[in-house]
N, CA, C and O of each residue as an XYZ file, in Angstrom:
164
protein
N     123.131    -36.505    104.137
C     124.433    -36.927    103.928
C     125.315    -35.891    103.301
O     124.812    -34.936    102.708
N     126.573    -36.040    103.405
C     127.285    -34.782    102.898
C     127.434    -33.571    103.827
O     127.751    -32.448    103.434
N     127.150    -33.938    105.209
C     127.302    -33.011    106.281
C     128.744    -32.868    106.790
O     129.168    -31.815    107.267
N     129.415    -33.900    106.671
C     130.641    -33.623    107.035
C     131.786    -33.490    105.835
O     131.555    -34.023    104.749
N     132.807    -32.895    106.018
C     133.940    -32.975    104.930
C     134.385    -34.239    104.739
O     134.370    -35.046    105.669
N     134.851    -34.571    103.463
C     135.610    -36.047    103.278
C     136.653    -36.436    104.170
O     136.881    -37.594    104.520
N     137.383    -35.236    104.582
C     138.575    -35.512    105.604
C     138.033    -36.042    106.880
O     138.536    -37.011    107.448
N     137.014    -35.401    107.315
C     136.618    -35.826    108.559
C     135.617    -37.071    108.571
O     135.234    -37.646    109.590
N     135.272    -37.377    107.292
C     134.354    -38.751    107.369
C     135.208    -40.202    107.419
O     135.993    -40.616    106.567
N     134.851    -40.779    108.551
C     135.617    -41.971    108.788
C     134.717    -43.336    108.625
O     133.497    -43.177    108.637
N     135.170    -44.498    108.492
C     134.431    -45.725    108.355
C     133.424    -45.864    109.637
O     132.273    -46.275    109.492
N     133.893    -45.532    110.744
C     132.945    -45.818    111.840
C     131.742    -44.790    111.839
O     130.595    -45.088    112.170
N     132.209    -43.390    111.371
C     131.035    -42.626    111.128
C     130.148    -43.125    110.151
O     128.935    -43.098    110.358
N     130.600    -43.552    109.167
C     129.665    -44.054    107.958
C     128.805    -45.118    108.746
O     127.589    -44.960    108.644
N     129.185    -46.034    109.412
C     128.762    -47.105    109.919
C     127.315    -46.694    110.729
O     126.174    -47.126    110.564
N     127.862    -45.657    111.689
C     126.863    -45.062    112.570
C     125.703    -44.402    111.843
O     124.530    -44.533    112.195
N     126.106    -43.698    110.824
C     125.147    -42.854    109.921
C     124.153    -43.836    109.090
O     122.981    -43.538    108.862
N     124.734    -44.980    108.687
C     123.934    -46.062    108.134
C     122.919    -46.498    109.147
O     121.727    -46.557    108.845
N     123.367    -46.810    110.360
C     122.402    -47.304    111.377
C     121.254    -46.296    111.610
O     120.081    -46.651    111.719
N     121.681    -44.989    111.680
C     120.730    -44.115    111.854
C     119.783    -43.881    110.741
O     118.605    -43.660    111.021
N     120.184    -43.906    109.472
C     119.342    -43.903    108.275
C     118.519    -45.088    108.439
O     117.326    -44.931    108.181
N     118.881    -46.190    108.797
C     117.959    -47.463    108.941
C     117.009    -47.412    109.984
O     115.992    -48.096    109.864
N     117.177    -46.691    111.021
C     116.533    -46.470    112.040
C     115.275    -45.391    111.692
O     114.113    -45.554    112.065
N     115.775    -44.254    110.893
C     114.788    -43.361    110.619
C     113.766    -44.032    109.485
O     112.559    -43.798    109.425
N     114.464    -44.859    108.658
C     113.511    -45.355    107.621
C     112.387    -46.141    108.263
O     111.239    -46.074    107.825
N     112.731    -46.904    109.328
C     111.734    -47.781    110.241
C     110.736    -46.798    110.747
O     109.523    -46.900    110.562
N     111.374    -45.766    111.447
C     110.344    -44.894    112.077
C     109.437    -44.271    111.048
O     108.261    -44.235    111.411
N     109.707    -43.730    109.757
C     108.993    -43.204    108.828
C     107.966    -44.329    108.502
O     106.782    -44.017    108.382
N     108.340    -45.553    108.361
C     107.519    -46.594    107.973
C     106.237    -46.642    108.970
O     105.073    -46.810    108.606
N     106.708    -46.451    110.359
C     105.660    -46.648    111.354
C     104.822    -45.410    111.130
O     103.598    -45.474    111.248
N     105.505    -44.162    110.777
C     104.475    -43.046    110.709
C     103.630    -43.199    109.674
O     103.743    -44.172    108.929
N     102.599    -42.187    109.479
C     101.750    -42.219    108.480
C     102.483    -42.103    107.140
O     103.439    -41.355    106.937
N     101.853    -43.035    106.138
C     102.433    -43.168    104.811
C     102.493    -41.706    103.871
O     103.245    -41.427    102.937
N     101.567    -41.025    104.408
C     101.511    -39.614    103.762
C     102.689    -38.778    104.191
O     103.302    -38.044    103.415
N     102.985    -38.934    105.527
C     104.255    -38.103    105.927
C     105.559    -38.588    105.251
O     106.414    -37.765    104.922
N     105.718    -39.872    105.045
C     106.756    -40.450    104.327
C     107.079    -40.110    103.014
O     108.205    -39.983    102.535
N     105.767    -39.944    102.359
C     105.821    -39.743    100.826
C     106.199    -38.127    100.652
O     106.668    -37.644     99.621
N     105.892    -37.376    101.899
C     106.230    -35.846    101.720
C     107.705    -35.605    101.827
O     108.142    -34.500    101.505
N     108.642    -36.704    102.322
C     109.957    -36.592    102.101
C     110.394    -37.025    100.859
O     110.004    -38.061    100.322
N     111.461    -35.990    100.244
C     112.166    -36.663     99.060
C     113.144    -37.776     99.408
O     113.881    -37.725    100.393
N     113.104    -38.855     98.481
C     114.038    -39.932     98.831
C     115.516    -39.628     98.228
O     116.437    -40.423     98.419
């Protein structure tokens, strides 16, 4: 997060980013737990 400046940040971008984060979380859960814990939350 914080990749774009606040001016460029729009609601639809936030929604797409939220979906992306959710997908990434699901992927990480499917991956080995050790790999998940290696990422800072």
